Each structure stands twice: as structure tokens, then as C-alpha cells.
C-alpha positions as CSV (number, residue, x, y, z in Angstrom):
1,X,106.0,136.3,111.9
2,X,108.9,133.8,112.3
3,X,112.2,133.5,110.9
4,X,110.6,130.4,109.4
5,X,107.6,132.5,107.8
6,X,109.9,135.0,106.6
7,X,112.5,132.7,105.2
8,X,109.4,130.6,103.5
9,X,108.1,134.2,101.6
10,X,111.5,134.8,100.9
11,X,112.0,131.4,99.3
12,X,108.9,131.9,97.5
13,X,110.0,134.9,95.7
14,X,113.6,132.6,94.6
15,X,111.6,130.7,93.1
16,X,109.1,132.7,91.2
17,X,105.6,131.7,93.2
18,X,104.9,134.8,95.0
19,X,103.0,137.9,94.1
20,X,103.5,141.2,95.3
21,X,101.5,144.2,95.4
22,X,97.1,144.5,95.9
23,X,96.5,144.9,92.0
24,X,98.3,141.0,91.3
25,X,96.9,139.5,94.1
26,X,93.3,140.4,93.1
27,X,93.9,139.5,89.8
28,X,95.7,135.7,90.9
29,X,93.1,135.3,93.4
30,X,90.0,135.9,90.5
31,X,92.6,133.5,88.5
32,X,92.5,130.6,91.0
33,X,96.5,130.7,91.3
34,X,97.1,131.4,94.9
35,X,97.0,128.9,97.7
36,X,97.4,132.0,100.5
37,X,96.9,135.4,100.8
38,X,99.2,137.6,103.9
39,X,98.2,140.8,104.6
40,X,100.1,143.5,107.1
41,X,98.1,144.9,110.6
42,X,99.2,147.8,109.1
43,X,97.8,147.5,105.4
44,X,94.1,149.3,103.9
45,X,91.6,148.4,105.6
46,X,89.5,149.0,102.3
47,X,91.7,146.9,100.7
48,X,92.4,144.3,103.1
49,X,88.5,144.1,103.2
50,X,88.2,143.4,99.5
51,X,90.8,140.6,99.4
52,X,89.0,139.0,102.6
53,X,86.0,138.8,100.4
54,X,87.5,137.7,97.6
55,X,89.5,134.9,99.1
56,X,86.0,133.6,100.9
57,X,84.5,133.8,97.7
58,X,87.3,131.6,96.0
59,X,88.3,129.6,98.8
60,X,91.9,131.2,99.6
61,X,93.7,131.3,102.5
62,X,94.8,134.1,104.1
63,X,96.7,135.1,107.1
64,X,97.6,138.7,108.6
65,X,101.0,139.3,109.9
66,X,103.8,141.5,110.4
67,X,103.9,145.3,108.9
68,X,104.3,146.9,105.7
69,X,108.0,147.4,106.9
70,X,108.7,144.3,108.3
71,X,107.4,142.4,105.1
72,X,108.7,144.9,102.5
73,X,112.7,144.3,104.4
74,X,112.5,140.9,103.8
75,X,111.5,141.5,100.0
76,X,114.2,144.6,99.9
77,X,111.0,147.4,99.6
78,X,110.4,149.8,101.5
79,X,106.8,148.6,102.0
80,X,104.3,145.8,101.1
81,X,100.9,145.4,102.4
82,X,99.7,142.7,100.2
83,X,101.4,139.4,99.2
84,X,100.3,136.1,97.2
85,X,101.5,132.6,97.5
86,X,101.0,130.3,94.6
87,X,102.6,127.3,95.8
88,X,100.8,125.1,97.6
89,X,103.1,123.1,99.8
90,X,104.8,126.6,100.8
91,X,101.5,128.4,101.4
92,X,101.0,125.0,103.6
93,X,104.2,125.8,105.4
94,X,103.3,129.1,106.4
95,X,99.7,128.5,107.4
96,X,101.5,125.4,109.6
97,X,104.0,127.6,111.3
98,X,101.8,131.1,112.1
């Protein structure tokens, strides 16, 4: 991920439009609240495949980027595998700069 994308993920968190963790991301996809799901390359294959199927079914875009540690570092966590972006403009910016 570029610094611009990391910055936008951080802004998404500050604005309250970031969802952290598999369960919350899954729930928000089903509620049609997310515009983008980001998962790490070292996330669980089973979890990743499940979320990809949900994203396809609910027409949510998704990206694979970075590692659990890299994503966790920006969010002041040890490791983060799955995040969702609720804000359409922020999601569009991240997709554009991928």
C-alpha cells in the first residue's frame, strides 16, 4: 500500500467510517453499509474466500494489500486482517490509488 492509501485508511478511522475485524466487516457487508473491503495477503484463506463471496453477492469492491502487521501498525493494533470502508469517497480514493 502506498502512504496515500495508509493515510486514507487512518482518516477513515478518525471519521468513523472504518470497520475493523472479520465479524464486523461481514455484518456491514450484509447490511449494505460498505463500499470497500481490504484484506491482507496473510489473512486466513477461509475468511478471505468467505468475504470475497459476500462482496460479490452484495456488489462490494475488495482489495488485497499489505500484511496484518503493516495494517495493524497504522491502526495502532498488533495485527489487523480485514477492514471495511463505509465512506464512498474514501473507498473510491483508495481504489484509484491501488
